[in-house]
C-alpha positions as CSV (number, residue, x, y, z in Angstrom):
1,M,6.3,58.7,187.8
2,A,6.7,58.0,184.1
3,N,8.2,61.4,183.4
4,L,10.5,61.3,186.3
5,F,12.0,57.9,185.4
6,K,12.1,59.2,181.7
7,R,14.3,62.2,183.1
8,I,16.4,59.6,185.0
9,S,16.8,57.4,181.9
10,D,17.9,60.4,179.9
11,V,20.6,61.2,182.7
12,I,21.8,57.6,182.5
13,A,22.1,57.5,178.9
14,A,24.0,60.9,178.9
15,N,27.9,60.9,178.4
16,L,29.3,63.2,181.1
17,N,32.4,64.1,178.8
18,D,30.1,65.1,176.0
19,L,27.8,67.1,178.2
20,V,30.9,69.1,179.9
21,D,32.4,69.8,176.3
22,R,29.2,71.6,175.0
23,V,29.1,74.0,177.9
24,E,31.3,77.1,178.6
25,D,31.3,76.8,182.3
26,P,32.0,72.9,182.9
27,E,32.5,73.3,186.7
28,R,29.3,75.1,187.2
29,M,27.6,72.6,184.9
30,I,29.0,69.4,186.4
31,K,27.8,70.7,190.0
32,Q,24.3,71.4,188.5
33,L,24.2,68.1,187.1
34,I,25.1,66.3,190.3
35,R,22.5,68.5,192.3
36,E,19.8,67.5,189.8
37,M,20.8,63.9,189.8
38,E,20.7,64.0,193.6
39,E,17.3,65.5,193.5
40,N,16.2,63.0,190.9
41,I,17.5,60.1,193.0
42,N,15.7,61.4,196.0
43,S,12.5,61.5,194.0
44,A,13.0,58.1,192.6
45,R,13.7,56.6,196.0
46,E,10.2,57.8,197.0
47,G,8.8,56.3,193.8
48,V,10.4,53.0,194.6
49,V,9.3,53.0,198.2
50,D,5.6,53.9,196.9
51,A,5.8,50.9,194.5
52,L,7.0,48.5,197.0
53,A,4.7,49.4,199.4
54,S,1.8,49.1,196.9
55,E,3.3,45.6,195.8
56,K,3.4,44.5,199.7
57,Q,-0.2,45.8,200.3
58,L,-1.4,43.7,197.3
59,A,0.6,40.6,198.3
60,K,-1.1,40.8,201.8
61,E,-4.6,41.3,200.2
62,L,-4.0,38.5,198.0
63,D,-3.0,36.1,200.9
64,S,-5.9,37.2,202.6
65,Q,-8.3,36.5,199.9
66,R,-6.8,33.1,199.4
67,R,-7.2,32.4,203.1
68,Q,-10.8,33.3,202.9
69,A,-11.4,31.3,199.6
70,E,-9.9,28.1,201.6
71,E,-12.0,28.8,204.7
72,W,-15.3,29.1,202.6
73,H,-14.3,25.9,200.9
74,S,-13.8,24.2,204.5
75,R,-17.2,25.4,205.4
76,A,-18.9,24.1,202.4
77,R,-17.3,20.8,203.3
78,R,-18.4,20.8,206.9
79,A,-22.0,21.9,205.7
80,L,-22.1,19.1,203.1
81,E,-20.9,16.6,205.8
82,A,-23.6,17.8,208.4
83,G,-26.1,17.1,205.5
84,N,-26.9,20.9,204.6
85,E,-26.5,21.0,200.9
86,A,-28.1,24.5,200.7
87,L,-25.7,26.0,203.0
88,A,-22.6,24.1,201.4
89,R,-23.8,25.6,198.0
90,E,-23.9,29.2,199.6
91,A,-20.5,28.7,201.1
92,L,-19.0,27.4,197.7
93,L,-20.7,30.6,196.0
94,R,-18.7,32.9,198.4
95,K,-15.6,30.8,197.6
96,K,-16.1,31.6,194.0
97,E,-16.3,35.3,194.9
98,H,-12.8,35.3,196.6
99,D,-11.4,33.1,193.8
100,G,-12.3,35.7,191.3
101,I,-10.8,38.4,193.5
102,V,-7.6,36.3,193.8
103,A,-7.2,36.0,190.2
104,N,-7.5,39.8,189.6
105,L,-5.3,40.4,192.4
106,E,-2.6,38.2,191.3
107,A,-2.4,40.0,187.9
108,S,-2.2,43.1,189.8
109,W,0.4,41.9,192.2
110,E,2.6,40.5,189.4
111,S,2.5,43.9,187.5
112,A,3.3,45.8,190.5
113,R,6.4,43.2,191.4
114,R,7.6,43.9,187.7
115,T,7.3,47.5,188.1
116,G,9.1,47.6,191.5
117,D,12.0,45.5,190.1
118,R,12.4,47.8,187.1
119,L,12.2,51.0,189.3
120,K,14.8,49.4,191.6
121,T,17.1,48.7,188.6
122,Q,16.8,52.2,187.3
123,L,17.4,53.6,190.6
124,R,20.7,51.5,190.9
125,A,21.7,52.7,187.5
126,L,21.1,56.3,188.5
127,E,23.1,56.0,191.7
128,A,26.0,54.5,189.8
129,K,25.7,57.4,187.4
130,L,25.8,59.7,190.3
131,E,29.0,58.3,191.7
132,E,30.5,58.3,188.4
133,A,29.8,62.0,188.2
134,R,31.1,62.5,191.7
135,L,34.4,60.9,190.8
136,K,34.7,62.7,187.5
137,K,33.9,66.1,189.0
138,G,37.5,66.6,190.1
139,S,39.2,65.5,186.9
140,L,36.9,67.5,184.7
141,V,37.0,70.6,186.8
142,A,40.9,70.2,186.7
143,R,41.0,69.8,183.0
144,Q,38.7,73.0,182.9
145,R,41.1,75.0,185.0
146,A,44.2,73.8,183.0
147,A,42.5,75.0,180.1
148,Q,41.8,78.3,181.3
149,A,45.2,78.7,182.5
150,R,46.6,77.9,179.0
151,E,44.3,80.4,177.6
152,Q,45.3,83.1,180.1
153,M,49.2,82.3,179.1
154,D,48.2,82.6,175.5
155,R,46.8,85.9,176.0
156,V,50.1,86.9,178.1
157,S,52.3,85.6,175.4
158,D,50.3,87.7,172.9
159,R,50.8,90.8,174.9
160,F,54.6,90.1,175.1
161,Q,54.7,89.4,171.4
162,T,52.8,92.8,170.9
163,G,55.7,94.4,173.1
164,L,58.3,92.7,171.0
165,D,56.8,93.8,167.9
166,L,56.7,97.6,169.3
167,D,60.4,97.3,170.1
168,H,61.0,96.0,166.7
169,S,59.1,99.0,165.4
170,F,60.9,101.6,167.8
171,G,64.2,100.2,166.9
172,R,63.4,100.5,163.1
173,M,62.2,104.1,163.8
174,T,65.5,105.1,165.8
175,D,67.5,103.6,162.9
176,K,65.6,105.7,160.6
177,V,66.0,108.8,162.8
178,G,69.9,108.1,162.9
179,E,69.9,107.8,159.1
180,M,68.1,111.0,158.7
181,E,70.3,112.7,161.1
182,A,73.6,111.4,159.4
183,R,72.1,112.6,156.2
184,M,71.3,115.9,157.5
185,E,74.7,116.3,158.9
186,A,76.5,115.2,155.7
187,R,74.3,117.7,153.9
188,A,75.2,120.5,156.3
189,E,78.9,119.5,155.9
190,L,78.7,119.5,152.0
191,Y,76.6,122.7,152.0
192,G,79.3,124.2,154.4
193,E,82.0,123.3,151.8
194,Y,80.1,124.9,148.9
195,S,79.7,128.2,151.0
196,E,83.6,128.2,151.5
197,I,84.1,127.9,147.9
198,E,81.6,130.5,147.1
199,R,83.2,132.8,149.6
200,E,86.6,132.4,148.0
201,F,84.9,133.0,144.4
202,L,83.3,136.1,145.8
203,K,86.6,137.2,147.3
204,M,88.4,136.8,144.2
205,E,85.9,138.5,142.3
206,T,85.8,141.3,144.7
207,N,89.6,141.7,144.4
208,S,89.4,141.9,140.8
209,E,87.0,144.7,140.8
210,V,89.1,146.5,143.3
211,E,92.1,145.9,141.3
212,A,90.4,147.3,138.3
213,E,89.0,150.4,140.1
214,L,92.6,151.0,141.3
215,A,94.1,150.7,137.5
216,A,91.4,153.1,136.5
217,L,92.5,155.7,139.2
218,R,95.9,155.4,138.0
219,K,95.1,156.0,134.6
220,E,93.4,159.0,135.5
221,L,96.2,160.3,137.6
222,K,98.8,159.8,134.7
223,G,96.5,161.7,132.3
């Protein structure tokens, strides 16, 4: 019983928000916590019932012992009135026995009464904590799901950003390729002009050689 109410006290002292913040799956955790609290409450109720039953049993036994002590006191009076002092003495001895039992039972009953009151207080506190957990369950679960949705959106946003970065990279590559193509076209055009000039020089040089050979032939013919 002591261990049970120690666990109950720990649950009562716990802050539900702090508990939820320390776990990865708050929804699962809060459901488990509620189940555990319900189980503890059921066990606690049985414990309170046992304690109250024990208190009532002690109260009945205490009342019975008091009545018997009073009865032996009455018998002692009647014996003394009848002139039987020895019998009166025996009756008083029996009364003293019941008086001793009454004294012990009063201490036990008072302890049981205090224990019962304490357990009932703890039980009411646990029931209030359970109701609090049930009321907070919806909001805590909603907070978790909202956080998960935000996390999912962040991941999607990261993917979009990655795509945008790729588009930017592809754009830069396209520009670079275009630049390279333009340079190649310019180079081809430039080299084409150089080739045309070279062909003119070659043609001129060829014509000079032809003219030189033609002059040599004329000179031979004249000679």
